[in-house]
FISE-267233 format. One record per atom (N, C-alpha, C, O): residue number from 0; residue in one letter; atom name; x negated, y negated, z negated. Coordinates in steps of 0.05 Angstrom, whole numbers, plus 5000, padded with zeros to 4 digits. Layout:
<pts>
pt i: NUM; aa: A; at: CA; xx: X; yy: Y; zz: Z
...
</pts>
This chain:
<pts>
pt i: 0; aa: M; at: N; xx: 1080; yy: 1583; zz: 9250
pt i: 0; aa: M; at: CA; xx: 1069; yy: 1597; zz: 9268
pt i: 0; aa: M; at: C; xx: 1117; yy: 1609; zz: 9261
pt i: 0; aa: M; at: O; xx: 1131; yy: 1599; zz: 9244
pt i: 1; aa: D; at: N; xx: 1123; yy: 1626; zz: 9276
pt i: 1; aa: D; at: CA; xx: 1149; yy: 1630; zz: 9286
pt i: 1; aa: D; at: C; xx: 1149; yy: 1667; zz: 9285
pt i: 1; aa: D; at: O; xx: 1146; yy: 1682; zz: 9304
pt i: 2; aa: H; at: N; xx: 1155; yy: 1674; zz: 9257
pt i: 2; aa: H; at: CA; xx: 1165; yy: 1692; zz: 9255
pt i: 2; aa: H; at: C; xx: 1183; yy: 1729; zz: 9275
pt i: 2; aa: H; at: O; xx: 1182; yy: 1754; zz: 9276
pt i: 3; aa: Q; at: N; xx: 1198; yy: 1704; zz: 9287
pt i: 3; aa: Q; at: CA; xx: 1215; yy: 1715; zz: 9298
pt i: 3; aa: Q; at: C; xx: 1198; yy: 1725; zz: 9334
pt i: 3; aa: Q; at: O; xx: 1203; yy: 1740; zz: 9353
pt i: 4; aa: A; at: N; xx: 1178; yy: 1707; zz: 9323
pt i: 4; aa: A; at: CA; xx: 1162; yy: 1709; zz: 9352
pt i: 4; aa: A; at: C; xx: 1159; yy: 1746; zz: 9363
pt i: 4; aa: A; at: O; xx: 1149; yy: 1766; zz: 9352
pt i: 5; aa: G; at: N; xx: 1179; yy: 1738; zz: 9401
pt i: 5; aa: G; at: CA; xx: 1172; yy: 1780; zz: 9403
pt i: 5; aa: G; at: C; xx: 1187; yy: 1799; zz: 9401
pt i: 5; aa: G; at: O; xx: 1190; yy: 1819; zz: 9414
pt i: 6; aa: K; at: N; xx: 1198; yy: 1790; zz: 9383
pt i: 6; aa: K; at: CA; xx: 1221; yy: 1805; zz: 9378
pt i: 6; aa: K; at: C; xx: 1252; yy: 1793; zz: 9393
pt i: 6; aa: K; at: O; xx: 1257; yy: 1772; zz: 9404
pt i: 7; aa: K; at: N; xx: 1272; yy: 1820; zz: 9387
pt i: 7; aa: K; at: CA; xx: 1288; yy: 1809; zz: 9415
pt i: 7; aa: K; at: C; xx: 1307; yy: 1815; zz: 9402
pt i: 7; aa: K; at: O; xx: 1306; yy: 1835; zz: 9386
pt i: 8; aa: R; at: N; xx: 1338; yy: 1795; zz: 9405
pt i: 8; aa: R; at: CA; xx: 1363; yy: 1794; zz: 9389
pt i: 8; aa: R; at: C; xx: 1381; yy: 1813; zz: 9413
pt i: 8; aa: R; at: O; xx: 1374; yy: 1821; zz: 9436
pt i: 9; aa: T; at: N; xx: 1399; yy: 1816; zz: 9401
pt i: 9; aa: T; at: CA; xx: 1418; yy: 1827; zz: 9407
pt i: 9; aa: T; at: C; xx: 1438; yy: 1823; zz: 9381
pt i: 9; aa: T; at: O; xx: 1439; yy: 1814; zz: 9358
pt i: 10; aa: R; at: N; xx: 1460; yy: 1841; zz: 9405
pt i: 10; aa: R; at: CA; xx: 1485; yy: 1829; zz: 9388
pt i: 10; aa: R; at: C; xx: 1494; yy: 1866; zz: 9380
pt i: 10; aa: R; at: O; xx: 1482; yy: 1886; zz: 9387
pt i: 11; aa: S; at: N; xx: 1512; yy: 1864; zz: 9368
pt i: 11; aa: S; at: CA; xx: 1510; yy: 1902; zz: 9349
pt i: 11; aa: S; at: C; xx: 1524; yy: 1911; zz: 9350
pt i: 11; aa: S; at: O; xx: 1547; yy: 1904; zz: 9348
pt i: 12; aa: P; at: N; xx: 1517; yy: 1930; zz: 9355
pt i: 12; aa: P; at: CA; xx: 1527; yy: 1958; zz: 9372
pt i: 12; aa: P; at: C; xx: 1561; yy: 1970; zz: 9382
pt i: 12; aa: P; at: O; xx: 1571; yy: 1983; zz: 9400
pt i: 13; aa: N; at: N; xx: 1571; yy: 1955; zz: 9355
pt i: 13; aa: N; at: CA; xx: 1609; yy: 1965; zz: 9364
pt i: 13; aa: N; at: C; xx: 1615; yy: 1919; zz: 9365
pt i: 13; aa: N; at: O; xx: 1623; yy: 1910; zz: 9344
pt i: 14; aa: G; at: N; xx: 1614; yy: 1909; zz: 9375
pt i: 14; aa: G; at: CA; xx: 1619; yy: 1878; zz: 9397
pt i: 14; aa: G; at: C; xx: 1632; yy: 1853; zz: 9375
pt i: 14; aa: G; at: O; xx: 1645; yy: 1833; zz: 9380
pt i: 15; aa: R; at: N; xx: 1618; yy: 1868; zz: 9343
pt i: 15; aa: R; at: CA; xx: 1637; yy: 1862; zz: 9333
pt i: 15; aa: R; at: C; xx: 1629; yy: 1847; zz: 9320
pt i: 15; aa: R; at: O; xx: 1649; yy: 1846; zz: 9306
pt i: 16; aa: P; at: N; xx: 1606; yy: 1822; zz: 9305
pt i: 16; aa: P; at: CA; xx: 1602; yy: 1795; zz: 9304
pt i: 16; aa: P; at: C; xx: 1603; yy: 1800; zz: 9279
pt i: 16; aa: P; at: O; xx: 1623; yy: 1807; zz: 9267
pt i: 17; aa: R; at: N; xx: 1562; yy: 1795; zz: 9262
pt i: 17; aa: R; at: CA; xx: 1555; yy: 1792; zz: 9224
pt i: 17; aa: R; at: C; xx: 1560; yy: 1774; zz: 9228
pt i: 17; aa: R; at: O; xx: 1558; yy: 1761; zz: 9249
pt i: 18; aa: K; at: N; xx: 1572; yy: 1769; zz: 9202
pt i: 18; aa: K; at: CA; xx: 1570; yy: 1745; zz: 9189
pt i: 18; aa: K; at: C; xx: 1549; yy: 1740; zz: 9158
pt i: 18; aa: K; at: O; xx: 1553; yy: 1739; zz: 9134
pt i: 19; aa: L; at: N; xx: 1527; yy: 1739; zz: 9174
pt i: 19; aa: L; at: CA; xx: 1501; yy: 1728; zz: 9149
pt i: 19; aa: L; at: C; xx: 1509; yy: 1719; zz: 9113
pt i: 19; aa: L; at: O; xx: 1521; yy: 1698; zz: 9107
pt i: 20; aa: L; at: N; xx: 1500; yy: 1740; zz: 9093
pt i: 20; aa: L; at: CA; xx: 1506; yy: 1720; zz: 9069
pt i: 20; aa: L; at: C; xx: 1488; yy: 1732; zz: 9047
pt i: 20; aa: L; at: O; xx: 1470; yy: 1748; zz: 9054
pt i: 21; aa: S; at: N; xx: 1491; yy: 1724; zz: 9015
pt i: 21; aa: S; at: CA; xx: 1477; yy: 1720; zz: 9000
pt i: 21; aa: S; at: C; xx: 1487; yy: 1749; zz: 8990
pt i: 21; aa: S; at: O; xx: 1511; yy: 1749; zz: 8989
pt i: 22; aa: L; at: N; xx: 1472; yy: 1788; zz: 8979
pt i: 22; aa: L; at: CA; xx: 1477; yy: 1791; zz: 8967
pt i: 22; aa: L; at: C; xx: 1467; yy: 1808; zz: 8952
pt i: 22; aa: L; at: O; xx: 1457; yy: 1826; zz: 8966
pt i: 23; aa: R; at: N; xx: 1464; yy: 1814; zz: 8922
pt i: 23; aa: R; at: CA; xx: 1451; yy: 1823; zz: 8906
pt i: 23; aa: R; at: C; xx: 1448; yy: 1857; zz: 8901
pt i: 23; aa: R; at: O; xx: 1463; yy: 1871; zz: 8887
pt i: 24; aa: I; at: N; xx: 1431; yy: 1863; zz: 8914
pt i: 24; aa: I; at: CA; xx: 1431; yy: 1899; zz: 8917
pt i: 24; aa: I; at: C; xx: 1412; yy: 1906; zz: 8894
pt i: 24; aa: I; at: O; xx: 1400; yy: 1886; zz: 8885
pt i: 25; aa: D; at: N; xx: 1407; yy: 1923; zz: 8885
pt i: 25; aa: D; at: CA; xx: 1394; yy: 1951; zz: 8864
pt i: 25; aa: D; at: C; xx: 1370; yy: 1948; zz: 8880
pt i: 25; aa: D; at: O; xx: 1369; yy: 1951; zz: 8905
pt i: 26; aa: Q; at: N; xx: 1351; yy: 1940; zz: 8864
pt i: 26; aa: Q; at: CA; xx: 1324; yy: 1946; zz: 8887
pt i: 26; aa: Q; at: C; xx: 1308; yy: 1972; zz: 8902
pt i: 26; aa: Q; at: O; xx: 1292; yy: 1976; zz: 8920
pt i: 27; aa: E; at: N; xx: 1329; yy: 1990; zz: 8878
pt i: 27; aa: E; at: CA; xx: 1340; yy: 2024; zz: 8883
pt i: 27; aa: E; at: C; xx: 1344; yy: 2022; zz: 8911
pt i: 27; aa: E; at: O; xx: 1330; yy: 2026; zz: 8931
pt i: 28; aa: V; at: N; xx: 1362; yy: 2017; zz: 8910
pt i: 28; aa: V; at: CA; xx: 1390; yy: 2019; zz: 8931
pt i: 28; aa: V; at: C; xx: 1367; yy: 2010; zz: 8963
pt i: 28; aa: V; at: O; xx: 1362; yy: 2026; zz: 8981
pt i: 29; aa: I; at: N; xx: 1361; yy: 1990; zz: 8961
pt i: 29; aa: I; at: CA; xx: 1342; yy: 1977; zz: 8982
pt i: 29; aa: I; at: C; xx: 1323; yy: 1983; zz: 8993
pt i: 29; aa: I; at: O; xx: 1315; yy: 1977; zz: 9015
pt i: 30; aa: D; at: N; xx: 1307; yy: 2009; zz: 8965
pt i: 30; aa: D; at: CA; xx: 1281; yy: 2030; zz: 8980
pt i: 30; aa: D; at: C; xx: 1285; yy: 2044; zz: 8982
pt i: 30; aa: D; at: O; xx: 1268; yy: 2059; zz: 8992
pt i: 31; aa: H; at: N; xx: 1328; yy: 2064; zz: 8974
pt i: 31; aa: H; at: CA; xx: 1314; yy: 2071; zz: 8992
pt i: 31; aa: H; at: C; xx: 1338; yy: 2072; zz: 9016
pt i: 31; aa: H; at: O; xx: 1353; yy: 2091; zz: 9023
pt i: 32; aa: F; at: N; xx: 1336; yy: 2048; zz: 9023
pt i: 32; aa: F; at: CA; xx: 1356; yy: 2043; zz: 9056
pt i: 32; aa: F; at: C; xx: 1322; yy: 2057; zz: 9072
pt i: 32; aa: F; at: O; xx: 1316; yy: 2079; zz: 9079
pt i: 33; aa: K; at: N; xx: 1305; yy: 2027; zz: 9073
pt i: 33; aa: K; at: CA; xx: 1290; yy: 2014; zz: 9072
pt i: 33; aa: K; at: C; xx: 1270; yy: 2036; zz: 9077
pt i: 33; aa: K; at: O; xx: 1250; yy: 2024; zz: 9086
pt i: 34; aa: A; at: N; xx: 1267; yy: 2057; zz: 9076
pt i: 34; aa: A; at: CA; xx: 1252; yy: 2076; zz: 9065
pt i: 34; aa: A; at: C; xx: 1269; yy: 2099; zz: 9094
pt i: 34; aa: A; at: O; xx: 1266; yy: 2123; zz: 9095
pt i: 35; aa: T; at: N; xx: 1274; yy: 2093; zz: 9100
pt i: 35; aa: T; at: CA; xx: 1296; yy: 2102; zz: 9132
pt i: 35; aa: T; at: C; xx: 1284; yy: 2104; zz: 9152
pt i: 35; aa: T; at: O; xx: 1285; yy: 2122; zz: 9169
pt i: 36; aa: G; at: N; xx: 1260; yy: 2071; zz: 9150
pt i: 36; aa: G; at: CA; xx: 1261; yy: 2064; zz: 9171
pt i: 36; aa: G; at: C; xx: 1270; yy: 2044; zz: 9180
pt i: 36; aa: G; at: O; xx: 1286; yy: 2031; zz: 9166
pt i: 37; aa: E; at: N; xx: 1264; yy: 2036; zz: 9205
pt i: 37; aa: E; at: CA; xx: 1281; yy: 2006; zz: 9232
pt i: 37; aa: E; at: C; xx: 1305; yy: 2009; zz: 9232
pt i: 37; aa: E; at: O; xx: 1313; yy: 2030; zz: 9239
pt i: 38; aa: G; at: N; xx: 1321; yy: 1992; zz: 9224
pt i: 38; aa: G; at: CA; xx: 1350; yy: 2000; zz: 9226
pt i: 38; aa: G; at: C; xx: 1375; yy: 1999; zz: 9200
pt i: 38; aa: G; at: O; xx: 1399; yy: 2000; zz: 9201
pt i: 39; aa: W; at: N; xx: 1348; yy: 1998; zz: 9171
pt i: 39; aa: W; at: CA; xx: 1366; yy: 2005; zz: 9155
pt i: 39; aa: W; at: C; xx: 1385; yy: 1988; zz: 9142
pt i: 39; aa: W; at: O; xx: 1398; yy: 1991; zz: 9121
pt i: 40; aa: Q; at: N; xx: 1384; yy: 1958; zz: 9168
pt i: 40; aa: Q; at: CA; xx: 1405; yy: 1950; zz: 9154
pt i: 40; aa: Q; at: C; xx: 1432; yy: 1954; zz: 9166
pt i: 40; aa: Q; at: O; xx: 1453; yy: 1953; zz: 9153
pt i: 41; aa: A; at: N; xx: 1430; yy: 1959; zz: 9189
pt i: 41; aa: A; at: CA; xx: 1460; yy: 1982; zz: 9194
pt i: 41; aa: A; at: C; xx: 1466; yy: 2003; zz: 9179
pt i: 41; aa: A; at: O; xx: 1486; yy: 2005; zz: 9165
pt i: 42; aa: R; at: N; xx: 1444; yy: 2022; zz: 9182
pt i: 42; aa: R; at: CA; xx: 1459; yy: 2036; zz: 9158
pt i: 42; aa: R; at: C; xx: 1465; yy: 2031; zz: 9141
pt i: 42; aa: R; at: O; xx: 1486; yy: 2043; zz: 9134
pt i: 43; aa: M; at: N; xx: 1453; yy: 2012; zz: 9123
pt i: 43; aa: M; at: CA; xx: 1463; yy: 2002; zz: 9095
pt i: 43; aa: M; at: C; xx: 1493; yy: 1993; zz: 9105
pt i: 43; aa: M; at: O; xx: 1513; yy: 2000; zz: 9092
pt i: 44; aa: N; at: N; xx: 1497; yy: 1978; zz: 9129
pt i: 44; aa: N; at: CA; xx: 1518; yy: 1970; zz: 9135
pt i: 44; aa: N; at: C; xx: 1555; yy: 1981; zz: 9147
pt i: 44; aa: N; at: O; xx: 1577; yy: 1970; zz: 9148
pt i: 45; aa: D; at: N; xx: 1547; yy: 2005; zz: 9154
pt i: 45; aa: D; at: CA; xx: 1564; yy: 2038; zz: 9157
pt i: 45; aa: D; at: C; xx: 1565; yy: 2054; zz: 9124
pt i: 45; aa: D; at: O; xx: 1583; yy: 2070; zz: 9118
pt i: 46; aa: A; at: N; xx: 1548; yy: 2049; zz: 9110
pt i: 46; aa: A; at: CA; xx: 1547; yy: 2060; zz: 9085
pt i: 46; aa: A; at: C; xx: 1573; yy: 2048; zz: 9063
pt i: 46; aa: A; at: O; xx: 1584; yy: 2062; zz: 9046
pt i: 47; aa: L; at: N; xx: 1576; yy: 2029; zz: 9066
pt i: 47; aa: L; at: CA; xx: 1592; yy: 2013; zz: 9068
pt i: 47; aa: L; at: C; xx: 1618; yy: 2010; zz: 9067
pt i: 47; aa: L; at: O; xx: 1636; yy: 2013; zz: 9051
pt i: 48; aa: R; at: N; xx: 1615; yy: 2001; zz: 9092
pt i: 48; aa: R; at: CA; xx: 1638; yy: 2013; zz: 9107
pt i: 48; aa: R; at: C; xx: 1651; yy: 2038; zz: 9108
pt i: 48; aa: R; at: O; xx: 1675; yy: 2041; zz: 9110
pt i: 49; aa: K; at: N; xx: 1631; yy: 2057; zz: 9105
pt i: 49; aa: K; at: CA; xx: 1658; yy: 2081; zz: 9097
pt i: 49; aa: K; at: C; xx: 1654; yy: 2084; zz: 9065
pt i: 49; aa: K; at: O; xx: 1649; yy: 2107; zz: 9058
pt i: 50; aa: A; at: N; xx: 1655; yy: 2075; zz: 9054
pt i: 50; aa: A; at: CA; xx: 1652; yy: 2062; zz: 9019
pt i: 50; aa: A; at: C; xx: 1680; yy: 2038; zz: 9014
pt i: 50; aa: A; at: O; xx: 1693; yy: 2031; zz: 8994
pt i: 51; aa: A; at: N; xx: 1680; yy: 2034; zz: 9036
pt i: 51; aa: A; at: CA; xx: 1710; yy: 2023; zz: 9035
pt i: 51; aa: A; at: C; xx: 1730; yy: 2031; zz: 9059
pt i: 51; aa: A; at: O; xx: 1742; yy: 2017; zz: 9074
pt i: 52; aa: G; at: N; xx: 1729; yy: 2050; zz: 9058
pt i: 52; aa: G; at: CA; xx: 1749; yy: 2068; zz: 9087
pt i: 52; aa: G; at: C; xx: 1745; yy: 2047; zz: 9101
pt i: 52; aa: G; at: O; xx: 1760; yy: 2028; zz: 9096
pt i: 53; aa: L; at: N; xx: 1728; yy: 2043; zz: 9118
pt i: 53; aa: L; at: CA; xx: 1738; yy: 2025; zz: 9137
pt i: 53; aa: L; at: C; xx: 1732; yy: 2047; zz: 9171
pt i: 53; aa: L; at: O; xx: 1738; yy: 2038; zz: 9193
</pts>
């Protein structure tokens, strides 16, 4: 069974390639972003970029 079946793969909206990595994040932080709905990973990335001053 292919869990990716039917999902459209797209490039990142800003055209910058993204890197897959393993990162340990507190469950409460993950729950907070997931509660905001689809696109939560992009919003988490935006929050990290802002915190880093990028």
